[in-house]
C-alpha positions in Angstrom: 255.1 74.0 -151.7 256.5 77.0 -153.5 260.2 76.2 -153.0 262.4 73.4 -154.4 261.7 71.3 -157.4 258.2 71.3 -158.8 257.8 68.5 -161.4 255.4 68.9 -164.3 254.5 65.5 -165.9 253.0 64.8 -169.3 249.3 64.0 -169.6 249.7 61.0 -171.8 247.0 59.9 -174.2 246.4 56.4 -175.7 244.1 56.3 -178.8 243.2 59.9 -178.1 242.0 59.2 -174.6 243.5 60.1 -171.3 245.8 57.2 -170.3 245.1 57.2 -166.5 247.2 54.2 -165.8 250.3 55.7 -167.4 249.7 59.0 -165.8 249.4 57.4 -162.4 252.7 55.7 -163.0 254.4 59.1 -163.9 253.1 60.8 -160.8 253.9 58.0 -158.4 257.4 58.0 -159.9 257.7 61.7 -159.0 256.5 61.2 -155.4 258.9 58.3 -154.9 261.8 60.3 -156.2 261.2 63.0 -153.6 260.2 66.1 -155.7 258.8 69.0 -153.6 255.6 69.4 -155.6 253.8 68.0 -158.7 252.5 70.4 -161.3 249.5 68.8 -163.0 248.0 70.2 -166.1 250.8 72.7 -166.9 251.9 73.3 -170.5 253.8 70.0 -170.4 250.5 68.5 -169.3 248.8 69.7 -172.4 246.0 71.4 -170.4 244.8 73.5 -173.4 244.0 70.3 -175.4 241.8 68.7 -172.8 238.1 69.1 -172.1 236.8 69.9 -168.6 235.9 66.3 -167.9 239.4 65.1 -168.8 241.0 67.8 -166.8 238.9 66.7 -163.7 240.1 63.2 -164.2 243.7 64.3 -164.4 243.5 66.4 -161.3 241.9 63.6 -159.3 244.5 61.1 -160.5 247.4 63.5 -159.7 246.2 64.1 -156.1 245.5 60.4 -155.5 248.9 59.3 -156.9 251.1 62.0 -155.3 250.4 60.9 -151.7 251.8 63.5 -149.3 253.4 65.5 -152.1 251.5 68.8 -152.8 249.8 69.0 -156.2 249.5 72.3 -158.1 246.7 72.0 -160.7 246.6 74.2 -163.8 243.3 76.0 -164.4 244.0 78.1 -167.4 241.3 78.6 -170.1 240.1 81.3 -172.5 237.0 82.4 -170.6 236.9 83.6 -167.0 233.8 81.6 -166.2 235.6 78.4 -167.4 238.6 79.2 -165.3 236.4 79.7 -162.2 234.8 76.3 -162.9 238.1 74.6 -163.3 239.3 76.2 -160.1 236.3 74.8 -158.3 237.0 71.3 -159.8 240.6 71.4 -158.8 239.8 72.3 -155.2 237.2 69.6 -155.0 239.9 67.1 -156.3 242.1 68.1 -153.4 244.6 70.3 -155.1 247.0 72.0 -152.7 247.2 75.0 -155.1 246.2 76.2 -158.5 248.3 77.5 -161.4 246.8 80.1 -163.7 248.2 81.5 -167.0 246.2 84.3 -168.7 245.4 82.2 -171.8 244.4 84.4 -174.8 243.2 84.3 -178.3 242.4 88.0 -178.6 245.4 89.8 -177.1 244.6 90.8 -173.5 245.3 94.2 -172.0 246.8 94.6 -168.6 243.4 95.5 -167.2 241.9 92.3 -168.6 244.7 90.2 -167.2 244.3 91.8 -163.8 240.5 91.4 -164.0 240.9 87.6 -164.6 243.1 87.2 -161.5 240.9 89.4 -159.4 237.8 87.5 -160.2 239.4 84.0 -159.8 241.2 84.8 -156.5 238.1 86.2 -154.9 236.6 82.7 -154.9 239.6 80.6 -154.0 240.3 78.7 -150.8 243.8 77.5 -151.9 246.9 79.4 -153.0 247.4 80.5 -156.6 250.6 80.5 -158.7 250.7 83.2 -161.4 252.0 81.5 -164.5 253.8 83.9 -166.8 254.4 82.1 -170.1 254.4 84.6 -173.0 255.5 82.0 -175.5 252.1 80.4 -175.3 249.7 83.0 -173.9 251.0 86.0 -175.9 250.7 88.0 -172.7 253.8 89.8 -171.3 253.7 90.7 -167.7 255.3 94.0 -166.7 256.8 94.4 -163.2 253.9 96.7 -162.5 251.4 94.1 -163.5 253.2 91.5 -161.3 252.8 93.9 -158.4 249.1 94.4 -158.9 248.3 90.8 -159.3 250.6 89.7 -156.5 248.7 91.9 -154.1 245.5 90.0 -154.6 244.3 87.5 -152.0 245.6 83.9 -152.3 248.4 84.8 -154.7 251.4 82.9 -153.3 253.9 82.5 -156.1 254.9 83.6 -159.5 256.4 81.3 -162.2 258.6 83.6 -164.3 259.9 82.8 -167.8 263.5 81.7 -168.3 266.1 84.2 -167.0 269.1 85.3 -169.0 272.0 82.9 -168.9 274.3 85.7 -167.9 274.5 85.6 -164.0 274.5 89.4 -163.6 271.6 89.9 -165.9 269.7 87.0 -164.3 270.2 88.5 -160.8 269.0 91.9 -162.0 265.9 90.3 -163.5 265.0 88.3 -160.4 265.7 91.2 -158.1 263.4 93.4 -160.2 260.6 90.9 -159.8 261.4 90.4 -156.1 261.1 94.1 -155.5 257.8 94.3 -157.3 256.0 91.7 -155.3 255.3 91.2 -151.5 257.8 89.2 -149.5 255.4 86.3 -149.0 255.1 85.7 -152.7 257.6 83.1 -153.9 259.4 83.7 -157.2 260.2 80.6 -159.2 261.8 80.0 -162.6 260.8 77.9 -165.6 263.0 77.0 -168.6 265.1 74.0 -167.6 268.2 75.2 -169.4 268.4 78.3 -167.3 267.2 76.9 -164.1 270.6 76.7 -162.4 271.2 80.4 -163.3 267.7 81.3 -162.0 268.1 79.5 -158.7 271.5 81.1 -158.2 270.0 84.5 -158.9 267.5 84.2 -156.1 264.5 82.1 -157.4 263.3 79.7 -154.7 261.5 77.2 -156.9 262.2 75.5 -160.2 259.1 74.6 -162.2 260.6 71.8 -164.3 259.6 70.0 -167.5 262.2 67.3 -167.4 261.6 66.6 -163.7 258.1 65.4 -164.6 259.6 62.4 -166.5 263.1 61.8 -165.2 263.2 63.5 -161.8 266.4 61.8 -160.7 268.3 63.5 -163.5 267.7 66.9 -162.1 267.3 66.5 -158.4 271.0 66.9 -157.7 271.0 70.2 -159.7 268.0 71.5 -157.8 269.3 70.5 -154.3 272.8 71.9 -155.0 271.4 75.2 -156.2 269.0 75.6 -153.4 271.8 74.9 -150.9 273.9 77.6 -152.4 276.3 75.3 -154.1 276.3 77.1 -157.4 279.4 75.4 -158.8 277.8 71.9 -158.5 274.5 73.2 -159.8 276.3 74.8 -162.8 278.3 71.6 -163.5 275.1 69.5 -163.3 273.4 71.9 -165.8 276.3 71.7 -168.1 276.3 67.9 -167.9 272.7 68.1 -169.2 273.6 70.4 -172.0 272.7 67.8 -174.7 269.2 67.7 -173.3 268.9 71.5 -173.2 270.0 71.6 -176.8 267.3 69.1 -177.8 264.7 71.3 -176.0 266.0 74.4 -177.9 265.8 72.6 -181.2 262.4 70.8 -180.8 260.6 72.2 -177.8 260.6 70.6 -174.4 257.1 68.9 -174.8 258.1 66.8 -177.8 261.4 65.9 -176.3 260.1 64.7 -172.9 257.3 62.8 -174.7 260.0 61.0 -176.8 261.9 60.3 -173.6 258.9 58.9 -171.8 258.0 56.8 -174.8 261.5 55.5 -175.2 261.6 54.5 -171.5 258.2 52.7 -171.8 256.6 55.0 -169.3 253.8 56.0 -171.7 252.4 54.6 -175.0 253.8 55.7 -178.3 252.2 58.8 -179.9 251.1 60.0 -176.5 250.6 63.7 -177.4 247.3 65.2 -178.4 246.8 65.6 -182.1 247.5 67.7 -184.1 250.7 67.8 -182.1 253.0 65.1 -183.5 256.0 63.5 -181.8 259.5 63.7 -183.1 260.4 62.0 -186.4 262.4 58.8 -186.3 265.8 60.3 -186.8 265.3 62.7 -183.9 263.9 60.0 -181.7 267.1 58.1 -182.3 269.0 61.2 -181.2 266.9 61.5 -178.1 267.5 57.8 -177.3 271.3 58.4 -177.6 271.1 61.3 -175.2 269.1 59.3 -172.7 271.7 56.6 -172.8 274.7 58.9 -172.7 273.3 60.9 -169.7 271.9 57.8 -167.9 268.4 59.4 -167.8 266.6 56.1 -167.5 
């Protein structure tokens, strides 16, 4: 479950309501493509914009639609008591694991971050993935904090931020994290544009945004990298450079939403307001990239 390609789908809305039919289609598509796990309610899944009832519906729909594919459900929230309740809901829904980012409004100290994971893991019966996403949480994990959190019960994996594109620097970064955490804790990379580098540097999982919408586009990259074929993985990543450039310019969420809308997988304007989709000219650019790369 904590190796290979983990695909994170959108949570599409229609008229400001969870579009369960479209979501079921997205998750079924991932399972049929052969991804190694599904990440429901990650950042791409807009978890921070959904209320608890909506998040429960999403978790249940993901587990139901994924079949035999493990589902990792995001449980991040501002208050520890809310996180604990979301963890309970995710487990009742049948989640194979949970994903927890230390969401903050007031900046959290290391002790507060550790306390969050300590309280939540004490009550879990499924594995937990530590989600390190400083761009949205404003929390930066030190290697020392990784070590403390990774020693807690049920912590099975860490999702680290994008690694440097330089292979030597990437290897040094992954090695540093690897040395900090127990051997049984998997280290996986996020940031699709640097995934090939991260996998070549020793990460065993890729937590992917684009795989949640067009898994076939990146499965060859993931399989090659995990088989040690760094040349093929690098070539595949370079082939997808126009997509990575779009992510860098507009953010991955808006781009994959535009892709999903262009392909008719979700309704138009599927993102939670006040988040807006891309303007018309950039949607046209996305459509050209989808055609040029054969992403459909």
